[in-house]
C-alpha positions in Angstrom: 182.9 17.1 170.5 185.7 16.6 168.2 188.6 16.8 171.6 186.1 14.0 173.6 186.7 11.2 170.4 189.9 12.0 170.0 190.3 11.0 173.3 188.1 8.0 172.9 189.6 6.7 169.6 193.1 7.2 171.4 191.9 5.0 174.2 190.8 2.5 171.9 194.4 2.5 170.1 196.1 2.0 173.7 193.8 -1.1 174.9 192.9 -3.2 171.9 190.2 -5.9 172.1 191.5 -8.9 172.3 189.8 -12.8 173.3 188.5 -12.8 176.0 188.0 -9.2 176.9 184.2 -7.4 177.0 184.3 -4.4 174.5 182.8 -1.2 176.3 179.2 -1.0 175.7 179.4 2.5 174.8 175.0 2.4 173.7 174.7 3.2 177.7 173.7 -0.6 178.2 174.2 -2.4 181.9 176.2 -5.4 181.5 173.0 -7.1 183.5 170.8 -6.0 180.7 169.2 -3.3 182.3 169.6 0.3 180.4 171.0 2.1 182.8 169.8 5.8 183.6 171.8 8.6 181.8 171.7 12.3 182.6 170.0 14.7 180.3 171.3 17.6 179.3 168.0 19.6 180.6 167.2 20.7 177.1 165.7 18.2 175.0 165.8 14.8 176.9 169.2 13.7 175.1 171.8 12.7 177.0 174.6 15.0 177.6 178.0 15.2 176.0 179.5 14.2 179.0 178.0 11.1 179.4 178.2 10.4 175.8 181.6 10.5 176.9 181.2 8.3 180.1 181.3 11.2 182.2 178.5 12.7 184.7 177.9 16.3 185.2 179.8 16.7 188.2 183.1 15.2 186.2 185.7 17.7 186.4 186.2 18.0 183.2 183.5 19.5 181.8 184.8 21.2 178.7 182.4 19.2 176.5 179.4 21.4 176.8 179.2 24.9 175.4 179.3 26.8 179.1 176.3 28.6 177.4 173.7 25.9 177.7 175.2 25.2 181.4 174.1 28.8 182.7 171.0 28.5 180.8 170.0 25.3 183.2 171.3 26.9 185.9 169.2 30.1 185.3 166.0 27.8 185.0 166.4 25.9 188.3 167.3 29.0 189.7 163.7 30.4 188.7 161.6 27.3 189.4 162.9 27.8 193.3 161.9 31.6 193.2 158.7 31.1 192.0 156.5 34.3 192.5 153.2 33.9 193.9 150.0 36.3 194.0 149.1 37.4 197.6 146.4 34.4 198.9 146.0 32.7 195.3 148.2 29.7 195.9 149.1 30.0 192.5 152.4 30.6 190.3 152.2 33.5 188.1 151.7 32.8 184.7 154.6 34.7 183.4 157.9 33.7 185.9 160.6 34.1 183.2 162.3 37.3 182.2 164.1 37.7 179.4 166.1 35.5 177.6 164.6 32.6 180.5 166.3 35.0 183.1 164.1 35.9 186.3 164.5 39.3 187.6 162.2 40.0 190.2 160.9 43.1 191.0 158.8 44.9 193.7 156.2 47.1 193.3 154.5 48.6 196.2 154.2 44.7 198.0 153.5 42.5 195.0 156.2 40.8 193.4 156.6 40.6 189.7 159.2 39.1 187.1 159.5 41.7 183.3 157.8 39.8 180.8 159.1 39.0 177.0 155.7 40.5 176.0 155.4 43.8 174.6 154.0 46.7 176.9 150.3 47.1 176.2 149.5 43.2 175.3 146.7 41.6 177.0 147.9 38.5 179.4 145.7 36.2 180.6 146.3 34.3 184.2 145.4 31.3 184.4 142.4 29.2 184.9 141.2 28.3 188.4 141.6 25.1 189.3 138.8 22.4 188.5 135.7 22.9 190.7 137.0 26.8 191.1 134.3 29.2 191.8 134.7 31.0 188.9 135.8 30.8 185.2 136.8 34.1 184.2 139.7 35.7 182.4 141.3 39.1 184.1 142.6 41.2 181.6 146.4 41.6 182.8 149.1 43.9 181.2 152.9 43.8 181.6 154.3 45.9 184.4 150.6 46.2 186.3 150.5 44.5 189.8 149.2 40.9 189.7 146.1 41.7 191.8 144.9 44.7 190.1 141.9 44.1 188.5 140.9 46.1 185.5 137.5 47.0 184.5 136.4 46.2 181.0 132.7 46.9 179.0 130.8 44.1 177.7 130.1 44.3 174.0 126.1 44.3 174.8 124.4 47.5 174.7 121.2 48.5 177.1 117.8 49.6 176.5 117.9 53.7 177.5 115.2 55.4 179.7 113.7 57.3 176.5 114.0 53.9 174.6 111.7 52.0 176.8 109.2 55.2 177.1 108.3 54.9 173.5 108.0 51.1 173.6 106.4 51.5 176.2 104.1 54.5 174.6 103.7 52.0 171.5 102.3 49.2 173.8 99.7 51.2 175.0 98.2 52.6 171.9 98.0 49.0 170.5 96.0 48.5 173.8 94.1 51.0 173.2 93.0 50.5 169.4 92.7 46.5 170.2 90.1 47.7 172.7 88.2 49.6 170.7 88.3 47.6 167.7 87.1 44.3 170.0 84.5 46.7 171.5 83.3 48.2 167.9 83.0 44.5 166.9 80.8 43.7 169.7 78.7 46.3 169.8 78.2 45.3 165.9 77.8 41.5 166.8 74.9 42.4 169.9 73.0 44.0 166.4 73.3 41.4 164.5 71.7 39.3 166.9 69.2 41.6 167.4 68.3 41.8 164.3 68.1 38.5 163.3 65.7 37.8 166.5 63.3 40.6 165.1 63.0 39.0 161.7 63.0 35.5 163.3 59.8 36.6 166.1 58.2 38.1 162.8 58.4 35.2 160.8 57.0 32.9 163.8 53.9 35.9 164.3 53.6 35.5 160.6 53.2 31.9 160.9 51.1 31.5 163.8 48.3 33.8 162.2 48.1 31.7 159.3 47.8 28.4 160.9 45.2 29.4 163.1 43.3 31.5 160.9 43.4 34.9 163.6 45.4 38.0 163.5 48.3 38.1 165.5 50.7 40.9 166.7 54.5 40.7 167.9 54.6 43.7 170.3 57.8 45.2 171.7 57.7 45.4 175.6 60.1 46.2 178.3 61.3 44.2 181.7 63.8 45.2 184.4 64.8 43.0 187.4 63.8 44.7 190.6 66.7 44.1 192.4 69.1 45.3 189.7 67.6 48.3 188.7 71.0 49.8 187.1 71.7 47.3 184.8 68.6 48.9 182.8 65.6 47.6 180.5 65.5 44.6 178.4 63.4 45.0 175.2 60.8 41.9 175.1 59.3 40.2 171.8 56.1 39.1 172.5 53.5 37.4 170.0 50.4 37.8 171.2 46.7 37.3 169.2 43.4 39.2 169.1 40.2 38.3 170.8 37.6 39.8 169.2 36.8 42.2 172.4 36.5 45.9 172.0 36.3 47.3 175.3 35.6 51.3 175.9 38.6 53.0 177.1 37.2 56.9 177.4 33.8 57.9 176.7 33.0 61.5 175.9 33.8 63.7 173.3 34.9 61.3 171.2 35.0 57.7 172.2 38.0 55.7 172.6 38.2 51.8 172.3 40.9 49.1 172.8 40.9 45.8 171.1 41.9 43.4 173.1 44.7 41.0 172.6 46.3 38.2 174.6 49.8 36.6 174.7 49.7 33.2 173.5 50.1 30.7 175.6 53.2 28.1 175.3 54.9 31.0 173.9 57.8 32.8 176.1 58.9 35.7 175.2 62.1 36.7 173.3 64.6 38.8 174.7 66.9 41.1 172.9 70.6 41.4 173.7 70.1 44.4 175.9 70.6 47.6 175.0 69.3 46.5 171.5 65.6 48.6 170.8 63.4 48.7 168.5 62.0 51.6 166.7 58.5 52.6 164.4 57.1 55.3 163.4 54.7 57.4 165.1 51.8 57.9 162.5 49.3 57.2 165.0 50.2 60.3 166.8 48.0 61.9 169.2 47.9 65.8 169.5 50.7 67.4 167.5 53.9 66.3 165.5 57.2 68.2 166.2 57.8 70.7 163.2 59.8 69.2 160.3 58.2 65.7 160.7 55.3 66.0 158.2 52.5 63.6 159.7 54.8 61.8 161.8 56.2 59.0 159.4 59.1 60.5 159.6 59.7 60.4 163.8 60.9 57.0 165.1 59.8 55.8 168.4 60.6 53.7 170.9 60.5 51.9 174.5 61.2 53.4 177.3 64.8 54.0 179.3 66.5 55.7 181.7 67.0 56.0 184.8 64.2 53.1 186.7 63.2 53.5 189.8 60.8 51.9 192.5 57.3 53.5 193.0 55.5 51.5 195.2 54.6 48.4 193.4 55.9 49.2 190.1 58.9 50.3 188.2 59.0 53.8 186.5 60.7 56.1 185.1 60.7 59.2 184.0 61.0 58.8 179.8 58.0 58.6 178.0 58.1 55.7 175.5 55.6 54.1 173.2 54.6 51.0 172.8 54.9 49.8 169.4 53.6 46.3 167.3 53.5 44.7 164.0 50.0 42.9 163.0 49.5 40.0 160.6 45.9 38.9 159.2 45.0 35.2 158.9 46.4 35.3 155.1 50.0 36.3 156.4 49.6 40.2 155.3 50.9 42.9 157.3 47.5 44.9 158.8 47.8 48.4 158.6 45.4 50.7 160.7 44.6 54.6 161.1 43.1 53.9 165.1 41.7 57.7 164.5 39.6 56.3 161.7 38.8 52.6 162.8 35.7 52.9 164.4 34.0 55.7 162.3 32.3 58.5 163.1 35.3 59.8 164.7 35.9 56.9 167.0 39.5 55.4 168.0 40.1 51.9 168.2 43.5 51.0 169.6 44.8 47.9 170.0 46.3 46.9 173.7 48.3 43.6 175.5 46.4 42.3 178.7 49.8 41.3 179.4 47.8 39.9 183.1 44.9 38.4 181.1 42.6 40.3 183.5 40.6 41.8 180.6 40.9 45.3 182.1 43.5 47.3 180.8 46.1 49.1 183.1 47.2 52.4 183.0 50.3 52.9 185.7 50.0 57.1 185.1 52.4 57.5 188.0 53.5 60.9 186.7 49.9 62.0 186.5 49.9 63.1 183.2 46.1 64.8 182.0 44.3 64.0 178.6 45.2 61.5 175.8 49.0 61.3 177.2 47.9 59.1 180.5 46.6 56.3 177.8 49.6 56.5 175.2 52.8 56.7 177.6 55.0 54.1 178.2 56.9 54.9 181.1 56.5 51.8 183.5 57.4 48.1 183.2 53.7 46.0 183.0 51.6 49.1 181.8 48.9 48.1 179.4 49.3 51.6 177.7 47.5 51.9 173.5 50.0 49.7 170.9 50.7 51.8 168.1 50.7 49.7 164.7 53.5 50.6 162.7 54.0 49.2 158.8 58.3 49.2 159.3 60.6 48.8 162.0 64.2 50.3 162.9 66.8 48.1 165.0 69.3 50.3 166.9 71.9 50.2 169.6 69.8 52.4 172.5 73.2 52.4 174.5 75.6 53.6 172.2 73.0 56.4 171.2 72.9 57.2 175.3 76.6 57.4 175.1 77.0 59.1 171.7 74.4 62.1 172.3 73.3 62.2 176.2 70.0 61.6 177.8 69.8 63.9 180.0 67.1 66.3 179.4 64.5 63.0 178.2 62.4 62.8 180.9 59.1 64.0 181.0 56.7 65.3 178.6 59.1 68.5 178.1 61.9 65.7 177.0 59.7 64.0 174.9 60.4 65.9 171.6 63.5 66.0 172.3 64.2 62.4 173.3 62.3 61.5 169.9 64.3 63.5 167.5 67.1 62.2 169.1 66.3 58.5 168.6 65.4 59.7 164.6 68.3 61.0 164.0 70.6 58.0 165.6 67.6 55.3 163.6 68.0 57.0 160.3 72.1 56.6 160.8 73.4 53.6 162.2 69.8 51.4 163.3 69.1 48.5 160.5 66.1 49.4 158.7 62.7 46.2 157.9 60.3 46.8 156.1 57.3 44.2 154.5 56.3 43.0 151.3 53.0 44.5 150.7 51.2 41.2 149.3 52.8 38.5 151.3 53.8 40.3 155.0 57.2 38.6 154.7 60.0 40.8 156.6 63.3 42.3 154.6 65.8 43.8 156.2 67.3 46.8 154.3 71.2 47.0 154.9 71.9 50.2 156.5 
């Protein structure tokens, strides 16, 4: 540069500027006013030293620029002309410059590549695909490897193992079972509570009717079965009846047995309890012997029949022997207790019965052919007008739960009657809801178990 300046200064001295002479524009502006395009040195866009000296790079005298700069320009130009392309991609390899700007092509297999200025093992990200490309995923490449090689890499996430999946499924199954048990338990308790409320309401209605009409009433607990769906089992119905004052002879022999006729109250339909809920009463008016351990029968509970129902001619019958129980209220609303074996005096027996069909004839359905007194008290058919046991307290219980827990396979016929009554007694004492009556007012009172 110093030599160029000296040369320029010498030229200025040799040719002094005089009047009428144009001073050469060293800024490179064209005399016409347009800026002249000046060649760049290719490094930083600055005018080259040769151009500043008024000469182009093609001038014979290139001593004004360092030769290393000129060599770098030539090498970069050669590298641009010898770009390495990956097979089929149509793009330049991102690392096409070698050390110090020198492109040194190598051949590994059939792939050409340039040495990278990055150290070995340092990951190299290829260029993103052009806009609209199929994938934006970066492939991890390393220096010295073929351009088209794809390295397998692991994701930062971790999936479930088979054992973990089985453990989670097991926990879900346990939770589902526990939830099902809880829901079932709540449903059973709700049915039992509903049954208790219905019984208490029906008892109150019977007492009120007795007071309003100045008559003796009886709330009977009967069963009804759908003939078209015998498998559904029985439903207990609460029937409000009134005394007619009629007494008929049931049996004449060594002992006179009489029946007191009750008829359903007109206009009051029977109330149905939830399916599976039954009502029990003490067997204090038993015919014959009471099983050992139950005293005179006050400690033994009896209830409506159940089990496997079947069609016998025109009747719907079962082999289980139940008892029809009822609660009686006097005209003053108090509960009426009666010892049927001493009601008639002189050994006569007076039993109330429900004349459901109002034909004034106590219809006894004795499909199993029981003899003696059993044929009058056995309740084993729908519509059976057997003798009713007046009771002084009640127990509401879940008969379906009892049968699931204790089984009812041996509850049929006379041989199974004591087994059935014993099972009912144990269940009512443990899980039943007792209902007692105020001895002065006759109002039903629920005793929580």
